[in-house]
Each structure stands twice: as C-alpha cells, then as structure tokens.
Steps between C-alpha positions, in 0.01 A plus 500: 500500500854587611640268759728623772794263491733671743652270750470622859826489694584585861735798523799491727774751586753510212808482718688205344632415155277280285631198310335469151362163413340356193381153411389397152169320451452229251281198548288288264147360550581187691737670740237768562252235606766361739558859634125542556473169675748633753367859500140425552497201732255666736564780751752310706783718387834420353628349817224244505586391154858450603418318820223276365673416177868512530546377136268769357782689344662184371167426320529826322861407411369187326279712289794723431691206369222413275442842335865627534404844671599652823319360803286707733735536796418521867487880548610464858813335387736285707719800583355595837159368600203285424141551616328198636139536588227474599619165657343276756686417809583159363636639177703747686661225708609331175687807371865425509742768587873482474751647748517824316120559466242631732133425490283803594135469560240775492219335681128563536541703813746731328301562192173530692668786683479694181122460492527285181386150425728279699715260293821307567796617302856377511817649371808286455796749494790336329861566575417647832807519727462234779543777764213699350294183488562443865396854583179476305416164669569659838232769433229243428324574824535868459784551758867466493620201699848402401543812290456870581404806282868608436610157387184464303566833326852401410378177346207663321749744346741232374762436765604154400732327748494433877834677534361819344190490717710447812722790402212747474336369808827558687505869380151545627601344832787754529249783438281366772794483745611854417144626567487305826825672603363839410179436698695382800729805501193736488253312720319708755380313822129463525445600134126435443523566127786246450338331205436831319847616586637178356299539182638842441859377571468219252353736242778765536777243522390347166488826323831609639686176435314272255261705284781730396483529129143617444174369360506274192172365379669190364696403822256240645780255593611538862847360398522809269418729777785357711737518205413844353297694761218549239151395606129507407193479711492122504874434583506774756193362670627142496827611662340734746244242601765227523716700726204602719389140527852391623490773755165387640263743337164397343541626143294431200471637145244735356407490133306730270495475124855572387654541840605338826593635844532372859288495803624441859256409774584533866351517840464833689379573852161576367463214255640413162611729230657473151743716312513504125833577330581594145824312489634684193450849658818588701344795676179318595536572871539868438165504323303547816166582322312180394373671183851573393595145563214377290600740220861373522367139465282573207773700326732203527224273372450719193857429385492132610187385339528133406121394468371479146152582616569802707796681332296808410324522833819468688680758301209736563545467873812712466288811421236443773487797739166450672538343844182296455627360177834411675307317765294306252808394300678387816210271575620282209783395715479127574675342790699196378689218666870430464410234234275738312778752493719268295209478248567858413843399377349246264236728359754773443713239308176416308467866384867515388466171302178623344677823392751278328227276352646210678155347560588167645720668761229759569238229555728307732576808707140599545398141583771492773363829628158354527628199670642718774218750499172352372323818563729719289272671244813647355663173421166358376443784263860479379466134427191559302679783314786262425278239346312765305803682361671174419206395292504841316872454413428148375212630278709787373758249388231302316489229775132506540489141624723573792321827569167308522656241733623775737160680507321175569737444791436861623126472475506177696685690782289814500180526295452860628811630336333674212811547276520119452155497327568813303826361366353162431264676260778690329738207473238272348401764255851550380567121497181427287573795265871392460394151401227619261739734317746211468226306329456253779123540545462152662749574768344846553159335557655254749645791694160680484335189636721484804482882553123457526547289806656790677328789330145375404330682221767775487378730238848624381619148438170400332520796266865423422419144409214611276711758318833323461486127590183390327584665168850350506349153571257544210782587263686176550 
C-alpha cells in the first residue's frame, strides 16, 4: 500500500522574501528518550512543559553532556516569546515578569468565543517595549482607558519612545484643528445633517492633505502615513476614526476577511443612522449608488487580502457582478471596537512574519491580536497555520522531535484543526522510517509507541513498522 506522506501546509500570499533555514538532526538513543519525555508529556502543550518544569530543558542538557550530542532545544526559543499554559490562577500569579516583558492571557471566555473547548493559555512576550506593554494592559477590559486607538496603533507598529509618540499625536492634533477651522468657516446655521457633513469633511480633508501618496498594502503604520502619505485600509481607518472621535463623532471599525473600513453612527430627526466609508477610496462620496460602493470595497479587498483562510474567496470578490452576491459578501462585515481594530494590525504582522518563516514572531503577533479581539477567526486561523507550518519546516529539516512538540501544542489548542492530525501522521511516518533506515530500530519502536498514543491503530504506521522496523530489529 502506498502511503501519502505529503505534509499539508497553509498557503499565504507570497508577497515577502523568504529566509532559508536549515538545522541538522543528529541524536543518539539516550537523547531521543529525553526528547520523547519532553515531547509526549501529555497534551498540555509545550507551554505547560515550560511552565510546570522550568528545568526540563536543562535535564535534556544533562543527557547531552553524557552522550556528547546536540540537545533538543526549545523550539520557541528565547528570542521572542514563551508559551505558558494551561495554567491555574495560582500558577499564573507566580509567573515573574521583568520590566521589558508583558504577560498576555487568552482566557476561557476568549477561547470559548470560538466555539472550542475552553482552556487557559498564556503568552509571555519577551522584549516587549514597556509602552506596548502598557497599551496591552490598558486593553484588558476591552476598552481604551488611558490609551486611545491612534496611540495604540503607533505602539503596535513599533513606535518606541514617548517623544516619538507625542510627536505623532501632535501631528494628529494639528489635523484635527485644521478640520475644525474648515468646519467653522463653512458651517450653515441650523444644519440638521451636521454629523453627516462633518463626516464628509473629515474624509475629504484626509484624502486631500494626509492620504496623498496612494494605496500601499504594506503601510499599516499610522506614523508611516503621516510621514509618506501612503496608506492601507487599516492605517486609513485608524486615522479616520481617531480624527472623527476627537471631533465628537461615534466611529467604529468594520472588518471582513482581508479588509477594514469605517462606520460612523449619528442621530437624525427620525432616529439613528450609520454611514459606512471605504477609507481607501478617495471618490467614495461620488459613488452615490450603494452597489457601486460595495463593488469598490470588494475590489479593494481583493488586492488587500491578509487572511490565510480566505485569500481565494476575497480575490474572487473582485469579479462579482451580481447584486445579490455583493449583498451576501457585504454581510461578512463585522463591526469591531477601537480595541479590536488594533488587533488587525497584529494579525497583519503575523501574516508578514509567516511569509518570512519567522514563526515565533508570527505566533506572538497573532496571540496579541487574539488578546485584543478574542472573536477574530482570522487571527485564530492564522495562529493555527503558524504552528502547523512551523512544524512542517522543522520536519523538513529533520527536526521531527520539535515538529511533534509543536503539533502537540496545536492539538491541545484546537482539536478540530484537521491539519494537525494529518501532519502528525506524516511526521511520525517520516520519523520512524528515518530511524529504521539508520539502523536504529529500538528508537523507531519507541517513537511508534508514542505515536500510538496520538494516532491509535494507524494502519500506515503499523504497516511501516512491519515492513521496515521489525525486519531491521530482527537483523541485529
């Protein structure tokens, strides 16, 4: 029987350069047993291993000193983040954080919002700028208290010093004052549509004076917008909403897979209305027909797709002509809060890091996105894809132990994500076969035993053992 051993990856838009990476694999029997002790310590995930046994990796180092081979390293590394979880409340209290770290919790309520088995997971993001840490802490209750969305966007995109933040906030304040002056000069007494008129004035001012250099899918940083005039849907929406908020309008974000735009709510003589704005479309107000506006939004979405799950569907939206289809696609719009809007910055970063195969950074970015927006299916899917693709790269480089650890962690977070189970089967298959062909039948059987705890009675693994491992063992 031929076995399909193709690893299943998650595809992402190939818009960034990729750094090649390769790690050699050499480890003897005793070290393999140490690796398996770490790899298969239940389905608590890698983070639980680190949290419950801080000396776990040093134990492997002791084995390494004995057999003189490379130690199995912590695949998450010390470079950017460490997963900690599931943890009890008491364990979480004992987690020590330095001044340059930020403890982020994905709690039961957040994960339950995805319709999955609730667990507690923690992420300790290392080398987080203190200003960013303060911003994330401020968002714990789902609202900005000491921060606001403009400042949060600056910090999420890497503005590092209070002076730099103050400088960009000062620029935004000057924009607000100039719009106020324009409104005052053109105000009409008794204008019943003052809020709608102000919305249009803000929009037009920004496109005439701030969004001057055109659309750039990579320009998510509002600081970059103010410096260059280039913008994308997220940065344009953040700036528009920030200005609108400062001028007393009730503005929020709208999100659909791969895209963001603005919504302004205001009272009218007959009740309440809302106005949706494609902030990247300079001629939005000249598109009087709602169908034309939806088409403009979907066209922009097609070129701005950032969701790993929905890239093809979003691209297809650019060719939709049927009004009913347009209406159906527009129903995917989700109203998001000012805090959730900043999550779109982080999951965009996650896609960029994943394109570059910088998996620790990609995982950190998506976890921050989920912290700010627990209901974001986009960020959740991208986090699962990060863990999955990370494991594939480890396996491709011969680091089957690390690949297995990552897939265990992924399964513990989301048992419904089928690619984890598919790739577990393929990784164990290649791992067992590799050991058997190296003449290490005993180690191959040990791996097979642990694989059976995750993939009971898997026929492809059983056949592999019968064909290659058992004969090799009998030959010894």
